[in-house]
Biopython code that builds the backbone (N, CA, C, O; Angstrom):
import numpy as np
from Bio.PDB.StructureBuilder import StructureBuilder

atoms = [
    (1, "MET", "N", (38.128, -27.843, -8.464)),
    (1, "MET", "CA", (39.313, -27.856, -9.304)),
    (1, "MET", "C", (39.567, -26.433, -9.796)),
    (1, "MET", "O", (38.654, -25.765, -10.281)),
    (2, "LYS", "N", (40.796, -25.980, -9.671)),
    (2, "LYS", "CA", (41.186, -24.635, -10.088)),
    (2, "LYS", "C", (41.880, -24.703, -11.444)),
    (2, "LYS", "O", (42.876, -25.405, -11.613)),
    (3, "ILE", "N", (41.337, -23.962, -12.404)),
    (3, "ILE", "CA", (41.785, -24.057, -13.787)),
    (3, "ILE", "C", (42.291, -22.707, -14.296)),
    (3, "ILE", "O", (41.736, -21.656, -13.976)),
    (4, "VAL", "N", (43.356, -22.763, -15.096)),
    (4, "VAL", "CA", (43.884, -21.598, -15.784)),
    (4, "VAL", "C", (43.650, -21.805, -17.283)),
    (4, "VAL", "O", (43.931, -22.876, -17.821)),
    (5, "ILE", "N", (43.138, -20.780, -17.942)),
    (5, "ILE", "CA", (42.934, -20.826, -19.390)),
    (5, "ILE", "C", (43.879, -19.821, -20.034)),
    (5, "ILE", "O", (43.875, -18.639, -19.690)),
    (6, "VAL", "N", (44.694, -20.306, -20.979)),
    (6, "VAL", "CA", (45.576, -19.435, -21.749)),
    (6, "VAL", "C", (45.074, -19.487, -23.191)),
    (6, "VAL", "O", (45.300, -20.465, -23.904)),
    (7, "GLU", "N", (44.397, -18.431, -23.605)),
    (7, "GLU", "CA", (43.737, -18.404, -24.914)),
    (7, "GLU", "C", (43.596, -16.947, -25.346)),
    (7, "GLU", "O", (43.079, -16.123, -24.592)),
    (8, "ASP", "N", (44.051, -16.630, -26.546)),
    (8, "ASP", "CA", (43.993, -15.240, -27.011)),
    (8, "ASP", "C", (42.675, -14.874, -27.682)),
    (8, "ASP", "O", (42.401, -13.690, -27.877)),
    (9, "GLU", "N", (41.863, -15.843, -28.035)),
    (9, "GLU", "CA", (40.562, -15.568, -28.638)),
    (9, "GLU", "C", (39.507, -15.585, -27.539)),
    (9, "GLU", "O", (39.211, -16.636, -26.970)),
    (10, "GLN", "N", (38.944, -14.424, -27.244)),
    (10, "GLN", "CA", (38.015, -14.294, -26.132)),
    (10, "GLN", "C", (36.820, -15.243, -26.248)),
    (10, "GLN", "O", (36.421, -15.857, -25.258)),
    (11, "LEU", "N", (36.253, -15.367, -27.434)),
    (11, "LEU", "CA", (35.099, -16.252, -27.610)),
    (11, "LEU", "C", (35.462, -17.704, -27.328)),
    (11, "LEU", "O", (34.681, -18.433, -26.717)),
    (12, "ALA", "N", (36.638, -18.126, -27.768)),
    (12, "ALA", "CA", (37.085, -19.500, -27.509)),
    (12, "ALA", "C", (37.293, -19.724, -26.021)),
    (12, "ALA", "O", (36.944, -20.783, -25.500)),
    (13, "ALA", "N", (37.861, -18.736, -25.326)),
    (13, "ALA", "CA", (38.080, -18.848, -23.882)),
    (13, "ALA", "C", (36.750, -18.948, -23.141)),
    (13, "ALA", "O", (36.602, -19.751, -22.219)),
    (14, "GLU", "N", (35.791, -18.132, -23.549)),
    (14, "GLU", "CA", (34.471, -18.155, -22.908)),
    (14, "GLU", "C", (33.746, -19.475, -23.168)),
    (14, "GLU", "O", (33.076, -20.008, -22.284)),
    (15, "LYS", "N", (33.886, -19.989, -24.375)),
    (15, "LYS", "CA", (33.240, -21.265, -24.710)),
    (15, "LYS", "C", (33.852, -22.402, -23.892)),
    (15, "LYS", "O", (33.131, -23.252, -23.370)),
    (16, "LEU", "N", (35.172, -22.415, -23.782)),
    (16, "LEU", "CA", (35.843, -23.436, -22.979)),
    (16, "LEU", "C", (35.399, -23.337, -21.527)),
    (16, "LEU", "O", (35.131, -24.354, -20.887)),
    (17, "GLU", "N", (35.320, -22.127, -21.008)),
    (17, "GLU", "CA", (34.870, -21.931, -19.625)),
    (17, "GLU", "C", (33.446, -22.472, -19.438)),
    (17, "GLU", "O", (33.170, -23.145, -18.445)),
    (18, "ARG", "N", (32.550, -22.189, -20.370)),
    (18, "ARG", "CA", (31.169, -22.701, -20.280)),
    (18, "ARG", "C", (31.150, -24.226, -20.268)),
    (18, "ARG", "O", (30.433, -24.829, -19.470)),
    (19, "TYR", "N", (31.935, -24.858, -21.152)),
    (19, "TYR", "CA", (31.994, -26.325, -21.190)),
    (19, "TYR", "C", (32.495, -26.894, -19.866)),
    (19, "TYR", "O", (31.943, -27.865, -19.348)),
    (20, "LEU", "N", (33.543, -26.280, -19.326)),
    (20, "LEU", "CA", (34.110, -26.763, -18.073)),
    (20, "LEU", "C", (33.112, -26.649, -16.929)),
    (20, "LEU", "O", (32.977, -27.574, -16.129)),
    (21, "LEU", "N", (32.414, -25.523, -16.846)),
    (21, "LEU", "CA", (31.433, -25.316, -15.782)),
    (21, "LEU", "C", (30.218, -26.220, -15.961)),
    (21, "LEU", "O", (29.617, -26.661, -14.982)),
    (22, "LYS", "N", (29.860, -26.496, -17.214)),
    (22, "LYS", "CA", (28.745, -27.407, -17.469)),
    (22, "LYS", "C", (29.104, -28.825, -17.025)),
    (22, "LYS", "O", (28.271, -29.549, -16.480)),
    (23, "TYR", "N", (30.349, -29.203, -17.267)),
    (23, "TYR", "CA", (30.806, -30.544, -16.886)),
    (23, "TYR", "C", (30.916, -30.681, -15.375)),
    (23, "TYR", "O", (30.569, -31.723, -14.819)),
    (24, "ASN", "N", (31.399, -29.633, -14.705)),
    (24, "ASN", "CA", (31.606, -29.689, -13.263)),
    (24, "ASN", "C", (31.382, -28.290, -12.683)),
    (24, "ASN", "O", (32.205, -27.395, -12.875)),
    (25, "ALA", "N", (30.284, -28.109, -11.985)),
    (25, "ALA", "CA", (29.943, -26.804, -11.428)),
    (25, "ALA", "C", (30.920, -26.350, -10.350)),
    (25, "ALA", "O", (30.921, -25.175, -9.982)),
    (26, "GLU", "N", (31.745, -27.248, -9.840)),
    (26, "GLU", "CA", (32.709, -26.890, -8.802)),
    (26, "GLU", "C", (34.030, -26.377, -9.369)),
    (26, "GLU", "O", (34.947, -26.057, -8.613)),
    (27, "VAL", "N", (34.131, -26.298, -10.681)),
    (27, "VAL", "CA", (35.320, -25.759, -11.329)),
    (27, "VAL", "C", (35.411, -24.263, -11.053)),
    (27, "VAL", "O", (34.407, -23.551, -11.077)),
    (28, "THR", "N", (36.623, -23.803, -10.792)),
    (28, "THR", "CA", (36.881, -22.380, -10.620)),
    (28, "THR", "C", (37.949, -21.965, -11.619)),
    (28, "THR", "O", (39.024, -22.562, -11.670)),
    (29, "ILE", "N", (37.655, -20.951, -12.406)),
    (29, "ILE", "CA", (38.648, -20.407, -13.335)),
    (29, "ILE", "C", (39.440, -19.364, -12.560)),
    (29, "ILE", "O", (38.923, -18.294, -12.242)),
    (30, "VAL", "N", (40.703, -19.681, -12.257)),
    (30, "VAL", "CA", (41.522, -18.779, -11.439)),
    (30, "VAL", "C", (42.353, -17.830, -12.291)),
    (30, "VAL", "O", (42.939, -16.880, -11.773)),
    (31, "GLY", "N", (42.406, -18.081, -13.589)),
    (31, "GLY", "CA", (43.138, -17.196, -14.487)),
    (31, "GLY", "C", (42.684, -17.372, -15.913)),
    (31, "GLY", "O", (42.550, -18.496, -16.396)),
    (32, "LYS", "N", (42.442, -16.249, -16.600)),
    (32, "LYS", "CA", (42.170, -16.254, -18.039)),
    (32, "LYS", "C", (43.207, -15.330, -18.653)),
    (32, "LYS", "O", (43.123, -14.109, -18.524)),
    (33, "LEU", "N", (44.182, -15.923, -19.318)),
    (33, "LEU", "CA", (45.338, -15.193, -19.817)),
    (33, "LEU", "C", (45.321, -15.218, -21.334)),
    (33, "LEU", "O", (44.963, -16.226, -21.943)),
    (34, "SER", "N", (45.716, -14.088, -21.952)),
    (34, "SER", "CA", (45.556, -14.013, -23.405)),
    (34, "SER", "C", (46.859, -13.808, -24.168)),
    (34, "SER", "O", (46.837, -13.647, -25.388)),
    (35, "SER", "N", (47.994, -13.812, -23.469)),
    (35, "SER", "CA", (49.268, -13.623, -24.180)),
    (35, "SER", "C", (50.389, -14.337, -23.433)),
    (35, "SER", "O", (50.249, -14.708, -22.268)),
    (36, "ASN", "N", (51.501, -14.516, -24.133)),
    (36, "ASN", "CA", (52.675, -15.110, -23.482)),
    (36, "ASN", "C", (53.143, -14.245, -22.320)),
    (36, "ASN", "O", (53.404, -14.752, -21.229)),
    (37, "ASP", "N", (53.248, -12.935, -22.552)),
    (37, "ASP", "CA", (53.725, -12.040, -21.503)),
    (37, "ASP", "C", (52.838, -12.106, -20.261)),
    (37, "ASP", "O", (53.333, -12.184, -19.136)),
    (38, "GLU", "N", (51.541, -12.074, -20.476)),
    (38, "GLU", "CA", (50.596, -12.146, -19.359)),
    (38, "GLU", "C", (50.721, -13.486, -18.631)),
    (38, "GLU", "O", (50.713, -13.532, -17.401)),
    (39, "ALA", "N", (50.835, -14.567, -19.390)),
    (39, "ALA", "CA", (50.940, -15.899, -18.792)),
    (39, "ALA", "C", (52.244, -16.065, -18.028)),
    (39, "ALA", "O", (52.249, -16.627, -16.933)),
    (40, "ILE", "N", (53.348, -15.585, -18.587)),
    (40, "ILE", "CA", (54.640, -15.690, -17.896)),
    (40, "ILE", "C", (54.561, -15.003, -16.542)),
    (40, "ILE", "O", (54.963, -15.567, -15.524)),
    (41, "GLN", "N", (54.042, -13.787, -16.537)),
    (41, "GLN", "CA", (53.935, -13.049, -15.275)),
    (41, "GLN", "C", (53.027, -13.793, -14.301)),
    (41, "GLN", "O", (53.368, -13.920, -13.125)),
    (42, "TRP", "N", (51.879, -14.288, -14.761)),
    (42, "TRP", "CA", (50.927, -14.971, -13.886)),
    (42, "TRP", "C", (51.552, -16.229, -13.282)),
    (42, "TRP", "O", (51.452, -16.453, -12.075)),
    (43, "PHE", "N", (52.194, -17.051, -14.114)),
    (43, "PHE", "CA", (52.760, -18.301, -13.606)),
    (43, "PHE", "C", (53.966, -18.063, -12.697)),
    (43, "PHE", "O", (54.251, -18.892, -11.833)),
    (44, "GLN", "N", (54.669, -16.965, -12.871)),
    (44, "GLN", "CA", (55.776, -16.637, -11.972)),
    (44, "GLN", "C", (55.269, -16.243, -10.590)),
    (44, "GLN", "O", (55.989, -16.385, -9.602)),
    (45, "GLU", "N", (54.044, -15.753, -10.515)),
    (45, "GLU", "CA", (53.493, -15.258, -9.259)),
    (45, "GLU", "C", (52.475, -16.184, -8.609)),
    (45, "GLU", "O", (52.102, -15.963, -7.457)),
    (46, "ASN", "N", (52.015, -17.214, -9.313)),
    (46, "ASN", "CA", (50.931, -18.062, -8.803)),
    (46, "ASN", "C", (51.266, -19.544, -8.934)),
    (46, "ASN", "O", (51.849, -19.986, -9.924)),
    (47, "GLU", "N", (50.885, -20.286, -7.918)),
    (47, "GLU", "CA", (51.036, -21.741, -7.959)),
    (47, "GLU", "C", (49.763, -22.457, -7.536)),
    (47, "GLU", "O", (49.724, -23.687, -7.505)),
    (48, "ASP", "N", (48.720, -21.698, -7.209)),
    (48, "ASP", "CA", (47.494, -22.280, -6.684)),
    (48, "ASP", "C", (46.504, -22.556, -7.818)),
    (48, "ASP", "O", (45.527, -21.830, -8.003)),
    (49, "TYR", "N", (46.780, -23.615, -8.563)),
    (49, "TYR", "CA", (45.910, -24.061, -9.645)),
    (49, "TYR", "C", (46.148, -25.554, -9.826)),
    (49, "TYR", "O", (47.150, -26.091, -9.356)),
    (50, "ASP", "N", (45.227, -26.216, -10.508)),
    (50, "ASP", "CA", (45.314, -27.676, -10.664)),
    (50, "ASP", "C", (45.640, -28.122, -12.078)),
    (50, "ASP", "O", (46.322, -29.128, -12.270)),
    (51, "VAL", "N", (45.157, -27.383, -13.071)),
    (51, "VAL", "CA", (45.366, -27.774, -14.462)),
    (51, "VAL", "C", (45.313, -26.521, -15.341)),
    (51, "VAL", "O", (44.681, -25.523, -14.994)),
    (52, "VAL", "N", (46.001, -26.603, -16.495)),
    (52, "VAL", "CA", (46.057, -25.487, -17.435)),
    (52, "VAL", "C", (45.511, -25.947, -18.781)),
    (52, "VAL", "O", (45.912, -26.988, -19.300)),
    (53, "PHE", "N", (44.592, -25.163, -19.342)),
    (53, "PHE", "CA", (44.149, -25.353, -20.715)),
    (53, "PHE", "C", (44.832, -24.259, -21.522)),
    (53, "PHE", "O", (44.633, -23.076, -21.247)),
    (54, "MET", "N", (45.640, -24.638, -22.519)),
    (54, "MET", "CA", (46.496, -23.668, -23.193)),
    (54, "MET", "C", (46.421, -23.804, -24.708)),
    (54, "MET", "O", (46.599, -24.887, -25.264)),
    (55, "ASP", "N", (46.153, -22.683, -25.356)),
    (55, "ASP", "CA", (46.257, -22.602, -26.809)),
    (55, "ASP", "C", (47.744, -22.525, -27.161)),
    (55, "ASP", "O", (48.549, -22.134, -26.316)),
    (56, "ILE", "N", (48.116, -22.881, -28.362)),
    (56, "ILE", "CA", (49.530, -22.851, -28.744)),
    (56, "ILE", "C", (49.889, -21.551, -29.452)),
    (56, "ILE", "O", (50.888, -20.919, -29.110)),
    (57, "GLN", "N", (49.091, -21.147, -30.427)),
    (57, "GLN", "CA", (49.420, -19.917, -31.155)),
    (57, "GLN", "C", (48.684, -18.744, -30.523)),
    (57, "GLN", "O", (47.466, -18.617, -30.644)),
    (58, "LEU", "N", (49.447, -17.892, -29.848)),
    (58, "LEU", "CA", (48.902, -16.695, -29.229)),
    (58, "LEU", "C", (49.324, -15.482, -30.052)),
    (58, "LEU", "O", (50.182, -15.605, -30.926)),
    (59, "THR", "N", (48.754, -14.342, -29.797)),
    (59, "THR", "CA", (49.042, -13.154, -30.591)),
    (59, "THR", "C", (50.507, -12.747, -30.528)),
    (59, "THR", "O", (51.020, -12.151, -31.476)),
    (60, "ASP", "N", (51.189, -13.057, -29.434)),
    (60, "ASP", "CA", (52.595, -12.659, -29.301)),
    (60, "ASP", "C", (53.563, -13.840, -29.423)),
    (60, "ASP", "O", (54.677, -13.785, -28.903)),
    (61, "GLY", "N", (53.141, -14.897, -30.104)),
    (61, "GLY", "CA", (54.032, -16.032, -30.363)),
    (61, "GLY", "C", (53.456, -17.350, -29.891)),
    (61, "GLY", "O", (52.312, -17.422, -29.442)),
    (62, "LEU", "N", (54.265, -18.392, -29.999)),
    (62, "LEU", "CA", (53.855, -19.722, -29.555)),
    (62, "LEU", "C", (53.923, -19.805, -28.031)),
    (62, "LEU", "O", (54.853, -19.285, -27.415)),
    (63, "SER", "N", (52.944, -20.452, -27.438)),
    (63, "SER", "CA", (52.894, -20.543, -25.975)),
    (63, "SER", "C", (54.053, -21.351, -25.390)),
    (63, "SER", "O", (54.268, -21.317, -24.178)),
    (64, "PHE", "N", (54.796, -22.069, -26.214)),
    (64, "PHE", "CA", (55.963, -22.797, -25.713)),
    (64, "PHE", "C", (56.991, -21.840, -25.105)),
    (64, "PHE", "O", (57.809, -22.246, -24.280)),
    (65, "GLU", "N", (56.946, -20.559, -25.518)),
    (65, "GLU", "CA", (57.853, -19.552, -24.963)),
    (65, "GLU", "C", (57.629, -19.358, -23.464)),
    (65, "GLU", "O", (58.551, -18.975, -22.744)),
    (66, "ILE", "N", (56.427, -19.616, -22.999)),
    (66, "ILE", "CA", (56.102, -19.472, -21.579)),
    (66, "ILE", "C", (57.001, -20.371, -20.736)),
    (66, "ILE", "O", (57.446, -19.975, -19.658)),
    (67, "PHE", "N", (57.266, -21.569, -21.223)),
    (67, "PHE", "CA", (58.023, -22.554, -20.447)),
    (67, "PHE", "C", (59.499, -22.195, -20.313)),
    (67, "PHE", "O", (60.196, -22.753, -19.465)),
    (68, "ASN", "N", (59.980, -21.274, -21.135)),
    (68, "ASN", "CA", (61.365, -20.820, -21.026)),
    (68, "ASN", "C", (61.559, -19.835, -19.879)),
    (68, "ASN", "O", (62.680, -19.625, -19.417)),
    (69, "GLN", "N", (60.461, -19.231, -19.420)),
    (69, "GLN", "CA", (60.570, -18.190, -18.399)),
    (69, "GLN", "C", (59.751, -18.439, -17.142)),
    (69, "GLN", "O", (59.924, -17.737, -16.146)),
    (70, "ALA", "N", (58.877, -19.409, -17.169)),
    (70, "ALA", "CA", (58.040, -19.699, -15.999)),
    (70, "ALA", "C", (57.992, -21.205, -15.774)),
    (70, "ALA", "O", (58.007, -21.993, -16.720)),
    (71, "LYS", "N", (57.936, -21.578, -14.534)),
    (71, "LYS", "CA", (57.874, -22.997, -14.184)),
    (71, "LYS", "C", (56.411, -23.402, -14.008)),
    (71, "LYS", "O", (55.705, -22.884, -13.143)),
    (72, "ILE", "N", (55.980, -24.330, -14.840)),
    (72, "ILE", "CA", (54.621, -24.861, -14.748)),
    (72, "ILE", "C", (54.739, -26.339, -14.411)),
    (72, "ILE", "O", (55.221, -27.131, -15.220)),
    (73, "THR", "N", (54.300, -26.704, -13.219)),
    (73, "THR", "CA", (54.463, -28.078, -12.753)),
    (73, "THR", "C", (53.165, -28.871, -12.786)),
    (73, "THR", "O", (53.158, -30.073, -12.524)),
    (74, "LYS", "N", (52.083, -28.203, -13.103)),
    (74, "LYS", "CA", (50.774, -28.869, -13.119)),
    (74, "LYS", "C", (50.475, -29.375, -14.527)),
    (74, "LYS", "O", (51.099, -28.931, -15.491)),
    (75, "PRO", "N", (49.523, -30.302, -14.650)),
    (75, "PRO", "CA", (49.173, -30.830, -15.980)),
    (75, "PRO", "C", (48.666, -29.745, -16.926)),
    (75, "PRO", "O", (47.998, -28.796, -16.517)),
    (76, "ILE", "N", (49.001, -29.915, -18.193)),
    (76, "ILE", "CA", (48.604, -28.978, -19.238)),
    (76, "ILE", "C", (47.820, -29.739, -20.304)),
    (76, "ILE", "O", (48.223, -30.816, -20.744)),
    (77, "ILE", "N", (46.702, -29.161, -20.705)),
    (77, "ILE", "CA", (45.928, -29.691, -21.821)),
    (77, "ILE", "C", (45.969, -28.629, -22.906)),
    (77, "ILE", "O", (45.430, -27.535, -22.737)),
    (78, "PHE", "N", (46.605, -28.952, -24.008)),
    (78, "PHE", "CA", (46.684, -28.002, -25.120)),
    (78, "PHE", "C", (45.394, -28.070, -25.929)),
    (78, "PHE", "O", (44.897, -29.151, -26.248)),
    (79, "THR", "N", (44.868, -26.901, -26.253)),
    (79, "THR", "CA", (43.665, -26.790, -27.075)),
    (79, "THR", "C", (44.042, -25.912, -28.260)),
    (79, "THR", "O", (44.257, -24.709, -28.107)),
    (80, "THR", "N", (44.120, -26.507, -29.425)),
    (80, "THR", "CA", (44.644, -25.784, -30.576)),
    (80, "THR", "C", (44.015, -26.277, -31.877)),
    (80, "THR", "O", (43.432, -27.360, -31.927)),
    (81, "ALA", "N", (44.138, -25.484, -32.905)),
    (81, "ALA", "CA", (43.654, -25.871, -34.224)),
    (81, "ALA", "C", (44.761, -26.481, -35.074)),
    (81, "ALA", "O", (44.531, -26.856, -36.224)),
    (82, "PHE", "N", (45.957, -26.580, -34.511)),
    (82, "PHE", "CA", (47.120, -27.031, -35.276)),
    (82, "PHE", "C", (47.642, -28.355, -34.740)),
    (82, "PHE", "O", (47.968, -28.465, -33.558)),
    (83, "ASP", "N", (47.723, -29.366, -35.613)),
    (83, "ASP", "CA", (48.186, -30.675, -35.164)),
    (83, "ASP", "C", (49.700, -30.831, -35.209)),
    (83, "ASP", "O", (50.229, -31.797, -34.659)),
    (84, "GLU", "N", (50.414, -29.902, -35.852)),
    (84, "GLU", "CA", (51.856, -30.079, -36.035)),
    (84, "GLU", "C", (52.688, -29.845, -34.766)),
    (84, "GLU", "O", (53.900, -30.057, -34.777)),
    (85, "TYR", "N", (52.050, -29.412, -33.683)),
    (85, "TYR", "CA", (52.796, -29.139, -32.447)),
    (85, "TYR", "C", (52.631, -30.231, -31.388)),
    (85, "TYR", "O", (53.088, -30.060, -30.258)),
    (86, "ALA", "N", (52.001, -31.324, -31.726)),
    (86, "ALA", "CA", (51.691, -32.356, -30.731)),
    (86, "ALA", "C", (52.939, -32.902, -30.041)),
    (86, "ALA", "O", (52.943, -33.048, -28.819)),
    (87, "ILE", "N", (53.969, -33.198, -30.774)),
    (87, "ILE", "CA", (55.185, -33.757, -30.160)),
    (87, "ILE", "C", (55.807, -32.745, -29.211)),
    (87, "ILE", "O", (56.207, -33.104, -28.103)),
    (88, "ASP", "N", (55.894, -31.492, -29.626)),
    (88, "ASP", "CA", (56.433, -30.449, -28.755)),
    (88, "ASP", "C", (55.591, -30.296, -27.491)),
    (88, "ASP", "O", (56.125, -30.051, -26.409)),
    (89, "ALA", "N", (54.286, -30.439, -27.630)),
    (89, "ALA", "CA", (53.385, -30.269, -26.491)),
    (89, "ALA", "C", (53.657, -31.305, -25.402)),
    (89, "ALA", "O", (53.616, -30.978, -24.215)),
    (90, "PHE", "N", (53.926, -32.515, -25.781)),
    (90, "PHE", "CA", (54.135, -33.563, -24.782)),
    (90, "PHE", "C", (55.511, -33.480, -24.129)),
    (90, "PHE", "O", (55.784, -34.203, -23.171)),
    (91, "LYS", "N", (56.371, -32.618, -24.631)),
    (91, "LYS", "CA", (57.679, -32.396, -24.008)),
    (91, "LYS", "C", (57.602, -31.431, -22.830)),
    (91, "LYS", "O", (58.567, -31.299, -22.077)),
    (92, "VAL", "N", (56.476, -30.762, -22.664)),
    (92, "VAL", "CA", (56.348, -29.739, -21.618)),
    (92, "VAL", "C", (55.216, -30.049, -20.635)),
    (92, "VAL", "O", (54.411, -29.171, -20.322)),
    (93, "ASN", "N", (55.150, -31.260, -20.158)),
    (93, "ASN", "CA", (54.208, -31.644, -19.100)),
    (93, "ASN", "C", (52.760, -31.750, -19.576)),
    (93, "ASN", "O", (51.843, -31.740, -18.756)),
    (94, "SER", "N", (52.545, -31.850, -20.866)),
    (94, "SER", "CA", (51.193, -31.959, -21.392)),
    (94, "SER", "C", (50.622, -33.348, -21.125)),
    (94, "SER", "O", (51.324, -34.355, -21.222)),
    (95, "VAL", "N", (49.329, -33.382, -20.786)),
    (95, "VAL", "CA", (48.673, -34.657, -20.583)),
    (95, "VAL", "C", (47.648, -34.955, -21.678)),
    (95, "VAL", "O", (47.152, -36.076, -21.794)),
    (96, "ASP", "N", (47.337, -33.920, -22.486)),
    (96, "ASP", "CA", (46.396, -34.130, -23.579)),
    (96, "ASP", "C", (46.579, -33.033, -24.628)),
    (96, "ASP", "O", (47.173, -31.989, -24.357)),
    (97, "TYR", "N", (46.063, -33.289, -25.817)),
    (97, "TYR", "CA", (46.204, -32.367, -26.953)),
    (97, "TYR", "C", (44.886, -32.422, -27.704)),
    (97, "TYR", "O", (44.617, -33.383, -28.425)),
    (98, "ILE", "N", (44.062, -31.391, -27.538)),
    (98, "ILE", "CA", (42.731, -31.367, -28.125)),
    (98, "ILE", "C", (42.741, -30.433, -29.328)),
    (98, "ILE", "O", (43.139, -29.272, -29.226)),
    (99, "LEU", "N", (42.300, -30.951, -30.461)),
    (99, "LEU", "CA", (42.174, -30.117, -31.658)),
    (99, "LEU", "C", (40.807, -29.439, -31.655)),
    (99, "LEU", "O", (39.781, -30.088, -31.450)),
    (100, "LYS", "N", (40.807, -28.119, -31.886)),
    (100, "LYS", "CA", (39.548, -27.347, -31.931)),
    (100, "LYS", "C", (38.840, -27.609, -33.245)),
    (100, "LYS", "O", (37.765, -27.060, -33.488)),
]
sb = StructureBuilder()
sb.init_structure("model")
sb.init_model(0)
sb.init_chain("A")
sb.init_seg("    ")
for serial, (resi, resn, name, xyz) in enumerate(atoms, 1):
    if name == "N":
        sb.init_residue(resn, " ", resi, " ")
    sb.init_atom(name, np.array(xyz, "f"), 0.0, 1.0, " ", f" {name:<3s}", serial, name[0])
structure = sb.get_structure()
């Protein structure tokens, strides 16, 4: 399974990666993105992934901005500390919403 992680906190991204690899050693992290700008560019150029784990509040704004400029057709699992964005998350192809 090819996974993209969109997370601006490096420690959180590394911890998520460790959990994913512990759960399934066949997981491949194909992208670790830390900002909206970086994610927009990556998703505009890449389609070879299976699922996205995405934080909502990034250093350069809410990750919902990514969907205005890039097409993401694969399932998204939001990983965030904020519960107030759950409804918005399910409007953009989200399949789960995990609170940190």
